[in-house]
C-alpha positions as CSV (number, residue, x, y, z in Angstrom):
1,M,4.8,11.8,-3.0
2,R,1.0,11.5,-3.0
3,G,-1.7,12.0,-0.5
4,P,-2.9,14.7,1.9
5,N,0.6,15.6,3.1
6,A,2.0,16.2,-0.4
7,R,0.3,19.6,-0.8
8,A,1.5,20.8,2.7
9,F,5.0,19.6,1.9
10,Q,5.1,21.4,-1.4
11,Q,3.9,24.6,0.1
12,G,6.4,24.4,3.0
13,F,9.2,23.5,0.5
14,L,8.3,26.5,-1.7
15,K,8.3,28.9,1.3
16,N,11.6,27.5,2.7
17,L,13.2,27.7,-0.8
18,I,12.3,31.3,-1.2
19,L,13.7,32.1,2.3
20,S,16.8,30.1,1.7
21,L,17.5,31.8,-1.7
22,Q,17.0,35.2,-0.1
23,A,19.4,34.4,2.7
24,C,22.1,33.1,0.2
25,S,21.6,36.2,-1.9
26,E,22.0,38.5,1.1
27,A,25.1,36.5,2.2
28,C,26.7,36.8,-1.2
29,V,26.0,40.6,-1.4
30,S,27.4,41.2,2.1
31,S,30.5,39.1,1.4
32,A,31.2,41.1,-1.9
33,G,30.4,44.4,-0.2
34,T,28.4,45.8,-3.1
35,A,24.8,45.6,-4.1
36,S,25.8,44.9,-7.7
37,A,27.6,41.7,-6.9
38,V,27.1,39.2,-9.8
39,M,27.3,35.5,-9.1
40,S,28.7,33.2,-11.8
41,L,26.6,30.5,-13.3
42,Q,28.3,27.8,-11.1
43,E,27.8,29.8,-8.0
44,R,24.1,30.3,-8.7
45,K,23.7,26.7,-9.5
46,R,25.4,25.7,-6.3
47,A,23.3,28.2,-4.3
48,I,20.0,27.0,-5.8
49,K,20.9,23.3,-5.2
50,S,21.9,23.8,-1.6
51,S,18.9,26.1,-1.0
52,A,16.6,23.4,-2.5
53,D,18.2,20.7,-0.3
54,I,17.8,22.8,2.8
55,A,14.3,23.8,2.0
56,M,13.3,20.1,1.4
57,A,14.9,19.0,4.6
58,A,13.2,21.8,6.6
59,A,9.8,21.1,5.0
60,R,10.1,17.4,5.7
61,G,10.8,18.0,9.4
62,G,11.5,15.2,11.9
63,G,10.8,11.5,11.7
64,A,13.5,10.6,9.2
65,R,17.3,10.8,9.5
66,W,18.1,12.3,6.1
67,P,16.7,15.8,6.8
68,R,18.8,16.1,9.9
69,A,21.9,15.0,8.0
70,I,21.3,17.6,5.3
71,L,20.7,20.4,7.8
72,A,23.7,19.4,9.8
73,S,26.0,19.4,6.7
74,S,24.6,22.7,5.5
75,S,25.0,24.4,8.9
76,S,28.7,23.4,8.9
77,S,29.3,24.9,5.5
78,R,26.6,27.6,5.9
79,L,25.9,28.2,2.2
80,A,29.3,29.4,1.1
81,C,28.7,31.3,-2.1
82,K,32.3,30.9,-3.3
83,S,34.5,27.9,-2.9
84,S,38.2,28.5,-2.6
85,P,40.4,27.9,-5.7
86,A,42.5,25.4,-3.6
87,A,39.4,23.4,-2.8
88,K,38.4,23.3,-6.5
89,A,41.9,22.2,-7.4
90,R,41.9,19.4,-4.8
91,R,38.5,18.2,-6.0
92,C,39.6,18.2,-9.6
93,K,42.8,16.2,-8.8
94,R,40.7,13.6,-6.9
95,I,38.4,13.2,-9.9
96,V,41.3,12.8,-12.3
97,R,43.0,10.3,-10.0
98,R,39.8,8.3,-9.7
99,C,39.4,8.2,-13.4
100,F,43.0,7.1,-14.1
101,R,42.8,4.4,-11.4
102,T,39.8,2.9,-13.0
103,R,41.3,2.9,-16.5
104,R,44.6,1.5,-15.2
105,S,43.0,-1.3,-13.4
106,S,40.9,-2.3,-16.4
107,R,44.0,-2.4,-18.7
108,D,46.3,-4.4,-16.4
109,G,46.2,-8.1,-17.4
110,A,42.9,-7.9,-19.3
111,A,43.4,-11.2,-21.2
112,G,44.7,-13.3,-18.3
113,A,42.2,-11.9,-15.8
114,C,39.3,-12.7,-18.0
115,S,39.9,-16.4,-18.2
116,L,40.7,-16.5,-14.5
117,A,37.5,-14.6,-13.7
118,R,35.4,-17.2,-15.6
119,T,36.8,-20.1,-13.7
120,T,36.5,-18.4,-10.4
121,T,33.0,-17.3,-11.1
122,A,32.0,-20.9,-12.0
123,M,33.2,-22.1,-8.6
124,I,31.4,-19.4,-6.6
125,S,27.8,-20.3,-5.8
126,S,25.0,-18.1,-7.1
127,G,24.0,-17.3,-3.5
128,E,27.4,-15.8,-2.8
129,V,27.3,-13.8,-6.0
130,A,23.8,-12.4,-5.0
131,R,25.1,-11.5,-1.5
132,R,28.0,-9.7,-2.9
133,L,25.8,-7.8,-5.3
134,V,23.4,-6.8,-2.6
135,R,26.3,-5.7,-0.4
136,K,27.8,-3.6,-3.2
137,R,24.4,-2.0,-4.0
138,T,23.7,-1.3,-0.3
139,K,27.1,0.4,0.0
140,V,26.3,2.6,-2.9
141,L,22.8,3.4,-1.5
142,R,24.4,4.3,1.9
143,K,26.5,7.0,0.1
144,M,23.5,8.4,-1.8
145,I,21.1,8.8,1.2
146,P,22.1,11.6,3.6
147,G,22.7,10.1,7.0
148,G,22.6,6.5,5.5
149,E,26.1,5.5,6.7
150,L,24.9,4.6,10.2
151,L,21.7,2.7,9.3
152,D,20.9,-1.0,9.1
153,E,19.6,-2.3,5.8
154,I,15.9,-2.2,6.6
155,S,16.1,1.4,8.0
156,L,18.2,2.3,5.0
157,L,15.5,1.2,2.6
158,H,12.8,3.1,4.5
159,E,14.9,6.2,4.4
160,A,15.6,5.7,0.7
161,M,11.9,5.4,-0.1
162,D,11.1,8.5,1.9
163,Y,14.0,10.5,0.4
164,V,13.1,9.6,-3.1
165,A,9.4,10.5,-2.6
166,H,10.5,13.9,-1.3
167,L,13.0,14.4,-4.1
168,H,10.1,13.7,-6.5
169,A,8.0,16.4,-4.8
170,Q,11.0,18.8,-4.9
171,V,11.3,18.2,-8.7
172,D,7.6,18.8,-9.2
173,V,7.8,22.2,-7.3
174,L,10.9,23.3,-9.2
175,R,9.4,22.3,-12.5
176,R,6.3,24.3,-11.7
177,I,8.5,27.3,-10.8
178,S,10.4,26.9,-14.0
179,N,7.2,26.7,-16.1
180,A,5.7,29.8,-14.4
181,A,8.9,31.8,-15.0
182,R,8.6,31.3,-18.8
């Protein structure tokens, strides 16, 4: 993100980041009931990431859909410092199932499917292959951009450019904080 608005965004982001980290810290202390509550590394990592996302969305303001999507999702979860063990177990099981499903499908009929795929690909036009590839990549992009599920392709690309520019600015600010802390 370059230009005259970059400096203002970075300052707003830094201010919002500090406020968000303080709020998360106070929420974790009040939920633990003691002032000497110590967060685990994973909890701190999750708190910093969600604080950075919220700060970036708040500093960006209106005009784009992704800041509203981030703020809406954060307000529903409201910076939970600890996730339940049951939620962690469900998430782990989902990841394991996804990994096994991918491996199983790649092993089933690998030799026969390879020759069949070559003949089928030869019959499909290059335009159709390109359309499928664009559809597949658009689907992935929709999942990556907050609020991108409801956008048409052109709006999705505009949102993606804006989101990536602001992520770049966020990384710059966090890198400067890291270097200053050394």
